[in-house]
VOBA-1610 file (N, C-alpha, C; in pm, whole numbers, padded with zeros to 5 digits, always signed):
BEGIN
Met+06538-01313-07585Met+06474-01407-07680Met+06414-01332-07796Thr+06410-01386-07914Thr+06361-01314-08031Thr+06244-01388-08091Gly+06149-01313-08149Gly+06038-01371-08224Gly+05942-01453-08143Gly+05956-01459-08008Gly+05862-01535-07924Gly+05874-01685-07944Gly+05975-01740-08017Gly+05990-01886-08040Gly+06040-01958-07919Arg+06028-02094-07927Arg+06076-02177-07815Arg+06226-02189-07822Ser+06288-02192-07706Ser+06434-02200-07699Ser+06481-02339-07735Pro+06598-02350-07784Pro+06656-02482-07816Pro+06661-02573-07694Arg+06686-02511-07573Arg+06694-02592-07451Arg+06559-02659-07425Trp+06450-02583-07446Trp+06316-02638-07417Trp+06282-02752-07514Arg+06318-02728-07644Arg+06291-02833-07742Arg+06370-02960-07712Gly+06485-02946-07665Gly+06565-03064-07628Gly+06501-03144-07517Ala+06443-03072-07422Ala+06378-03142-07309Ala+06259-03223-07359Val+06183-03169-07452Val+06068-03241-07505Val+06111-03370-07575Val+06218-03360-07652Val+06270-03479-07723Val+06309-03587-07625Val+06375-03549-07516Val+06418-03647-07415Val+06298-03716-07353Val+06193-03638-07318Val+06074-03696-07255Val+06008-03797-07348Leu+05996-03761-07478Leu+05933-03852-07574Leu+06013-03981-07589Ala+06143-03971-07587Ala+06229-04090-07599Ala+06209-04184-07481Val+06198-04122-07360Val+06178-04204-07240Val+06046-04278-07247Ile+05939-04207-07290Ile+05807-04270-07301Ile+05810-04387-07400Ala+05876-04369-07514Ala+05885-04474-07614Ala+05958-04597-07560Ala+06065-04569-07482Ala+06142-04680-07426Ala+06058-04760-07327Val+05980-04689-07244Val+05896-04757-07144Val+05791-04844-07213Met+05730-04791-07320Met+05629-04867-07392Met+05687-04991-07458Ala+05809-04979-07509Ala+05874-05093-07572Ala+05901-05204-07472Val+05948-05165-07351Val+05975-05265-07246Val+05846-05333-07203Ala+05738-05253-07193Ala+05610-05310-07152Ala+05559-05411-07255Ala+05581-05377-07381Ala+05536-05468-07487Ala+05611-05600-07482Leu+05741-05593-07450Leu+05820-05716-07442Leu+05775-05803-07327Arg+05731-05738-07216Arg+05693-05815-07097Arg+05551-05868-07105Thr+05470-05819-07199Thr+05331-05863-07209Thr+05326-05995-07284Pro+05272-06101-07222Pro+05267-06233-07289Pro+05171-06230-07406Pro+05201-06308-07513Pro+05111-06312-07629Pro+04976-06370-07592Ala+04873-06329-07665Ala+04739-06380-07638Ala+04733-06529-07667Pro+04666-06606-07580Pro+04658-06751-07602Pro+04576-06782-07727Pro+04605-06894-07796Pro+04527-06931-07915Pro+04385-06965-07875Pro+04290-06948-07968Pro+04151-06981-07935Pro+04137-07129-07904Met+04057-07160-07802Met+04039-07297-07756Met+03911-07355-07815Ala+03912-07487-07836Ala+03792-07554-07885Ala+03685-07548-07779Ser+03563-07547-07820Ser+03453-07541-07725Ser+03452-07666-07639Ala+03397-07654-07521Ala+03395-07765-07427Ala+03321-07884-07488Gly+03376-08004-07470Gly+03313-08125-07520Gly+03347-08161-07663Thr+03425-08079-07732Thr+03461-08109-07870Thr+03566-08219-07873Val+03542-08325-07950Val+03636-08437-07962Val+03671-08453-08109Val+03799-08451-08140Val+03846-08470-08277Val+03900-08612-08289Ala+03834-08693-08369Ala+03872-08834-08383Ala+03914-08862-08527Asp+04005-08959-08544Asp+04047-09000-08677Asp+03931-09069-08748Ala+03915-09043-08876Ala+03807-09104-08952Ala+03833-09255-08966Glu+03726-09335-08957Glu+03739-09479-08973Glu+03766-09514-09118Pro+03845-09616-09143Pro+03869-09658-09282Pro+03737-09698-09348Pro+03726-09684-09480Pro+03603-09723-09549Pro+03574-09872-09532Leu+03445-09906-09525Leu+03405-10046-09516Leu+03383-10100-09656Ala+03450-10210-09689Ala+03437-10273-09821Ala+03371-10409-09805Ala+03259-10429-09874Ala+03188-10557-09872Ala+03227-10638-09995Phe+03267-10762-09973Phe+03305-10852-10083Phe+03198-10960-10097Ile+03141-10970-10216Ile+03039-11070-10246Ile+03095-11160-10355Gly+03088-11290-10334Gly+03145-11380-10433Gly+03128-11525-10396Asp+03209-11610-10460Asp+03201-11754-10441Asp+03316-11804-10355Ser+03359-11928-10378Ser+03463-11987-10293Ser+03596-11914-10308Tyr+03624-11859-10427Tyr+03749-11784-10444Tyr+03751-11665-10350Ala+03642-11589-10346Ala+03636-11472-10259Ala+03628-11512-10112Ala+03570-11628-10084Ala+03563-11675-09945Ala+03701-11715-09893Gly+03794-11743-09984Gly+03930-11775-09943Gly+03965-11922-09949Thr+03878-12004-10007Thr+03907-12148-10018Thr+04036-12167-10098Gly+04123-12253-10047Gly+04251-12279-10114Gly+04367-12203-10055Ala+04341-12091-09990Ala+04447-12014-09924Ala+04481-12080-09791Thr+04604-12069-09749Thr+04645-12134-09624Thr+04596-12059-09501Ser+04554-11933-09517Ser+04496-11856-09407Ser+04412-11744-09465Ile+04325-11689-09382Ile+04240-11578-09427Ile+04326-11461-09472Lys+04437-11440-09405Lys+04523-11327-09440Lys+04577-11337-09582Arg+04575-11456-09640Arg+04633-11474-09773Arg+04528-11488-09882Arg+04399-11476-09848Arg+04298-11478-09953Arg+04299-11344-10025Trp+04256-11344-10149Trp+04273-11225-10233Trp+04192-11106-10183Thr+04074-11129-10128Thr+03994-11016-10079Thr+04064-10944-09965Thr+04124-11020-09876Thr+04194-10960-09761Thr+04320-10888-09806Leu+04388-10943-09906Leu+04506-10876-09960Leu+04468-10742-10024Val+04358-10740-10097Val+04313-10616-10161Val+04272-10513-10055Ala+04195-10557-09955Ala+04150-10466-09850Ala+04268-10404-09776Ala+04369-10486-09747Ala+04487-10434-09677Ala+04560-10333-09763Asp+04572-10360-09892Asp+04642-10268-09981Asp+04569-10135-09994Gln+04436-10139-09998Gln+04357-10018-10019Gln+04323-09945-09889Gly+04354-10005-09775Gly+04321-09941-09647Gly+04173-09950-09613Trp+04108-10060-09653Trp+03967-10081-09625Trp+03948-10174-09507Arg+03833-10162-09440Arg+03786-10264-09346Arg+03707-10366-09427Glu+03738-10492-09411Glu+03677-10596-09495Glu+03553-10657-09431Leu+03446-10664-09509Leu+03325-10739-09474Leu+03309-10846-09581Asn+03349-10968-09548Asn+03348-11075-09648Asn+03215-11150-09641Leu+03136-11138-09747Leu+03004-11201-09755Leu+03003-11314-09858Ala+03119-11362-09899Ala+03128-11464-10002Ala+03079-11599-09950Arg+03019-11676-10040Arg+02967-11809-10007Arg+03008-11908-10116Gln+03068-12017-10074Gln+03112-12118-10170Gln+02995-12175-10248Gly+03013-12191-10378Gly+02910-12252-10461Gly+02801-12158-10509Thr+02811-12030-10476Thr+02707-11936-10516Thr+02750-11852-10635Gly+02654-11781-10694Gly+02683-11695-10808Gly+02575-11591-10823Tyr+02570-11531-10939Tyr+02466-11431-10966Tyr+02328-11497-10966Leu+02324-11621-11013Leu+02200-11699-11014Leu+02210-11821-10923Ala+02330-11877-10915Ala+02349-12002-10842Ala+02337-11984-10691Thr+02275-12082-10626Thr+02272-12091-10480Thr+02341-12222-10442Ala+02367-12240-10313Ala+02436-12360-10268Ala+02367-12416-10144Ser+02392-12542-10117Ser+02338-12603-09996Ser+02419-12558-09875Val+02360-12569-09758Val+02430-12529-09636Val+02557-12612-09618Asp+02549-12741-09651Asp+02667-12828-09639Asp+02777-12784-09734Glu+02739-12734-09850Glu+02839-12696-09950Glu+02912-12568-09912Cys+02839-12466-09867Cys+02904-12338-09840Cys+02946-12321-09695Gly+02894-12407-09605Gly+02937-12399-09466Gly+02885-12280-09389Gln+02779-12217-09440Gln+02717-12102-09374Gln+02570-12130-09351Pro+02507-12057-09257Pro+02364-12081-09231Pro+02276-12064-09355Thr+02311-11970-09440Thr+02238-11949-09566Thr+02338-11933-09679Cys+02300-11978-09799Cys+02390-11972-09914Cys+02315-11924-10036Pro+02262-11801-10033Pro+02183-11749-10144Pro+02270-11694-10256Asn+02205-11644-10360Asn+02280-11584-10470Asn+02331-11446-10431Tyr+02404-11383-10522Tyr+02470-11256-10490Tyr+02371-11144-10457Glu+02261-11138-10530Glu+02167-11028-10507Glu+02109-11033-10367Val+02085-11154-10316Val+02034-11166-10179Val+02142-11131-10078Met+02265-11178-10102Met+02374-11146-10009Met+02402-10997-10004Leu+02370-10929-10112Leu+02393-10785-10118Leu+02318-10710-10008Arg+02208-10765-09962Arg+02130-10696-09859Arg+02212-10670-09734Asp+02302-10763-09701Asp+02389-10742-09585Asp+02484-10625-09606Ala+02531-10610-09729Ala+02620-10497-09760Ala+02544-10365-09748Val+02420-10364-09792Val+02338-10243-09783Val+02311-10209-09637Arg+02276-10311-09558Arg+02251-10286-09415Arg+02375-10232-09345Ala+02493-10278-09388Ala+02618-10233-09326Ala+02662-10098-09379Arg+02593-10045-09482Arg+02626-09917-09544Arg+02771-09916-09594Ala+02806-10019-09666Ala+02942-10030-09720Ala+02972-09914-09814Ala+03094-09864-09803Ala+03138-09756-09892Ala+03191-09812-10023Val+03234-09937-10020Val+03286-10005-10140Val+03219-10142-10148Val+03177-10180-10267Val+03119-10314-10288Val+03196-10380-10401Val+03254-10496-10372Val+03327-10573-10473Val+03248-10701-10498Val+03199-10717-10619Val+03125-10838-10658Val+03214-10916-10753Ser+03234-11045-10724Ser+03329-11122-10805Ser+03276-11262-10833Gly+03332-11323-10935Gly+03300-11462-10964Gly+03200-11478-11077Gly+03127-11588-11070Gly+03033-11623-11175Gly+03061-11759-11237Gln+03169-11824-11194Gln+03203-11955-11249Gln+03089-12055-11226Asp+03025-12046-11109Asp+02919-12142-11077Asp+02791-12117-11155Asp+02784-12006-11227Asp+02668-11979-11312Asp+02687-12036-11452Gly+02806-12082-11484Gly+02836-12130-11618Gly+02740-12236-11671Pro+02703-12336-11592Pro+02615-12441-11644Pro+02470-12396-11665Arg+02433-12279-11616Arg+02294-12234-11623Arg+02264-12158-11752Asp+02136-12138-11777Asp+02093-12071-11899Asp+02156-11932-11910Pro+02231-11904-12015Pro+02302-11777-12027Pro+02211-11654-12020Ala+02091-11663-12077Ala+02000-11549-12075Ala+01955-11519-11932Arg+01924-11622-11856Arg+01883-11602-11717Arg+02000-11548-11635Val+02119-11598-11661Val+02237-11549-11587Val+02260-11402-11618Ala+02249-11363-11743Ala+02270-11223-11781Ala+02171-11131-11710Arg+02045-11177-11701Arg+01945-11095-11630Arg+01977-11084-11482Ala+02027-11195-11423Ala+02064-11193-11281Ala+02183-11101-11256Val+02279-11103-11348Val+02395-11014-11336Val+02349-10868-11337Gln+02265-10834-11435Gln+02214-10697-11447Gln+02137-10656-11321Ala+02052-10745-11272Ala+01972-10714-11154Ala+02060-10693-11031Thr+02168-10769-11021Thr+02257-10756-10906Thr+02323-10619-10902Tyr+02378-10576-11013Tyr+02447-10447-11013Tyr+02349-10330-11001Glu+02231-10345-11056Glu+02130-10241-11037Glu+02091-10231-10890Ala+02082-10346-10822Ala+02048-10346-10680Ala+02157-10281-10596Val+02283-10302-10634Val+02393-10236-10562Val+02380-10085-10575Arg+02359-10038-10697Arg+02353-09893-10719Arg+02232-09830-10651Val+02119-09900-10649Val+02000-09847-10583Val+02016-09849-10431Gly+02067-09960-10379Gly+02081-09973-10234Gly+02191-09888-10175Leu+02298-09867-10252Leu+02412-09788-10205Leu+02451-09691-10317Pro+02372-09587-10338Pro+02393-09498-10454Pro+02528-09428-10458Asp+02592-09411-10342Asp+02720-09340-10340Asp+02840-09433-10328Ala+02816-09563-10326Ala+02925-09658-10307Ala+03012-09671-10431Glu+03139-09702-10408Glu+03227-09741-10519Glu+03201-09887-10548Ile+03174-09921-10672Ile+03143-10059-10711Ile+03254-10112-10800Ile+03305-10230-10764Ile+03408-10297-10845Ile+03353-10432-10886Ala+03344-10454-11016Ala+03291-10578-11071Ala+03405-10664-11123Val+03431-10774-11056Val+03539-10865-11094Val+03478-10985-11165Gly+03515-11005-11288Gly+03456-11114-11366Gly+03501-11251-11320Pro+03444-11358-11378Pro+03480-11494-11340Pro+03622-11528-11385Ser+03674-11637-11331Ser+03810-11679-11367Ser+03811-11826-11406Ala+03904-11862-11489Ala+03922-12000-11532Ala+04053-12009-11607Ile+04114-12127-11602Ile+04238-12146-11677Ile+04208-12150-11826Glu+04106-12228-11864Glu+04061-12237-12002Glu+03911-12209-12004Pro+03873-12082-12008Pro+03730-12048-11997Pro+03648-12100-12114Ser+03532-12155-12081Ser+03438-12201-12183Ser+03363-12082-12241Ser+03287-12107-12346Ser+03208-12000-12406Ser+03106-11946-12307Arg+03054-12030-12221Arg+02955-11984-12123Arg+03020-11897-12015Ile+03140-11932-11974Ile+03209-11849-11876Ile+03242-11714-11938Arg+03279-11713-12063Arg+03304-11586-12131Arg+03176-11504-12144Ala+03064-11573-12161Ala+02936-11503-12168Ala+02903-11437-12034Val+02933-11505-11925Val+02914-11444-11792Val+03002-11321-11778Asp+03125-11333-11821Asp+03219-11221-11813Asp+03169-11102-11894Asp+03116-11129-12013Asp+03061-11021-12097Asp+02943-10953-12027Ala+02859-11034-11964Ala+02743-10979-11893Ala+02787-10890-11777Val+02891-10932-11707Val+02944-10852-11595Val+02999-10720-11647Arg+03073-10725-11755Arg+03130-10602-11811Arg+03021-10503-11851Glu+02917-10553-11917Glu+02808-10466-11962Glu+02729-10409-11845Ala+02700-10493-11746Ala+02624-10445-11630Ala+02704-10343-11550Ala+02834-10365-11541Ala+02920-10270-11468Ala+02917-10133-11535Ala+02922-10132-11667Ala+02919-10005-11739Ala+02787-09932-11716Asp+02677-10006-11705Asp+02546-09945-11689Asp+02530-09873-11555Val+02606-09917-11452Val+02591-09855-11319Val+02716-09778-11279Asp+02802-09749-11377Asp+02924-09671-11352Asp+03014-09741-11250Ala+03028-09872-11266Ala+03117-09950-11181Ala+03249-09975-11254Thr+03353-10007-11178Thr+03482-10044-11236Thr+03482-10193-11267Tyr+03510-10227-11390Tyr+03513-10368-11431Tyr+03656-10417-11434Val+03679-10535-11375Val+03812-10596-11374Val+03799-10736-11433Ser+03871-10763-11541Ser+03867-10893-11605Ser+03978-10983-11551Leu+03942-11109-11525Leu+04042-11210-11488Leu+04069-11304-11605Leu+04005-11274-11720Leu+04020-11359-11837Leu+04095-11292-11951Arg+04108-11160-11945Arg+04170-11085-12056Arg+04287-11002-12003Pro+04408-11052-11991Pro+04445-11192-12013Pro+04411-11279-11893Thr+04421-11409-11912Thr+04388-11503-11805Thr+04486-11491-11690Val+04432-11478-11570Val+04515-11461-11451Val+04564-11595-11396Ile+04473-11692-11390Ile+04504-11819-11325Ile+04586-11910-11417Lys+04701-11952-11367Lys+04788-12044-11438Lys+04776-12183-11374Pro+04814-12290-11448Pro+04801-12425-11392Pro+04868-12443-11256Ala+04981-12379-11233Ala+05052-12394-11105Ala+04978-12328-10988Met+04876-12247-11019Met+04802-12177-10915Met+04679-12253-10868Val+04651-12369-10928Val+04533-12447-10891Val+04561-12523-10761Ala+04464-12518-10668Ala+04479-12584-10539Ala+04467-12736-10554Glu+04493-12806-10445Glu+04491-12953-10449Glu+04353-13008-10483Asp+04246-12932-10454Asp+04112-12982-10485Asp+04079-12969-10634Glu+04171-12907-10711Glu+04158-12891-10855Glu+04038-12805-10894Val+03987-12727-10799Val+03874-12638-10824Val+03910-12494-10790Asn+03971-12478-10675Asn+04004-12344-10626Asn+04150-12311-10654Val+04196-12199-10598Val+04334-12158-10622Val+04413-12156-10491Asn+04544-12173-10504Asn+04631-12171-10387Asn+04675-12028-10354Asn+04771-12015-10264Asn+04817-11882-10224Asn+04865-11799-10343Ala+04935-11864-10436Ala+04984-11792-10553Ala+04868-11741-10638Gly+04762-11821-10649Gly+04645-11779-10725Gly+04574-11662-10659His+04560-11669-10527His+04496-11558-10454His+04579-11430-10471Ala+04710-11443-10464Ala+04797-11325-10480Ala+04784-11267-10621Ala+04773-11355-10721Ala+04761-11308-10860Ala+04628-11235-10881Ile+04520-11288-10825Ile+04390-11221-10838Ile+04396-11085-10768Ala+04456-11082-10651Ala+04466-10955-10576Ala+04541-10851-10658Arg+04651-10890-10719Arg+04728-10793-10800Arg+04644-10740-10915Arg+04570-10828-10983Arg+04489-10784-11097Arg+04380-10686-11050Val+04316-10719-10939Val+04208-10631-10890Val+04265-10496-10848Ile+04378-10495-10781Ile+04441-10369-10737Ile+04480-10285-10859Glu+04542-10350-10956Glu+04584-10279-11077Glu+04463-10229-11158Gly+04361-10312-11166Gly+04245-10279-11248Gly+04153-10176-11187Ser+04158-10159-11056Ser+04068-10065-10990Ser+04136-09937-10946Ser+04267-09926-10973Ser+04339-09807-10927Ser+04337-09699-11033
//
């Protein structure tokens, strides 16, 4: 041997040993099962979020008078389209200022919109839709305007994070007083950052949509109002 170096035979043996060790480690790695994914802590329950609760406040139109079933009233059509749970607080014959008799609205109490709003606040509604105002037409316009403003301010104070949709009154041939109510709704909605939807510009209700009682609307009228509200609030 020369120079005291390692022989080629010895170096070959080392290479073989290292190859065998590498092969064994590779096989062991293949046989080792992957680590299980982290598990949720005991008692953790993942549930689907509930759909938002939408409270509807209004008059006979919002209550569904004239529709052949609750499923066909405009509030229910809108709630279904938007994926909301509906809380219908509408009372026939009521308005921002107007109240109705128990016989007229068919409910234990028939207060104005601001009073009915308390139920929406108690329910912690995520969406509040206030509609109508036709029944306020015969009343003093200045008092109605103040009632409209007070109603929307009460919604914003009671439910500061709620989405508010203000749907104005409807009529086939709106009088100057009905238009004044609509103007008041538009202005009050702007003051509380609510979405305003007009049923008069252009007029939604056509003569063929009037129900047999000549006051409310039929299924076609409810569907037309629903379309306008969906389009106007989207």
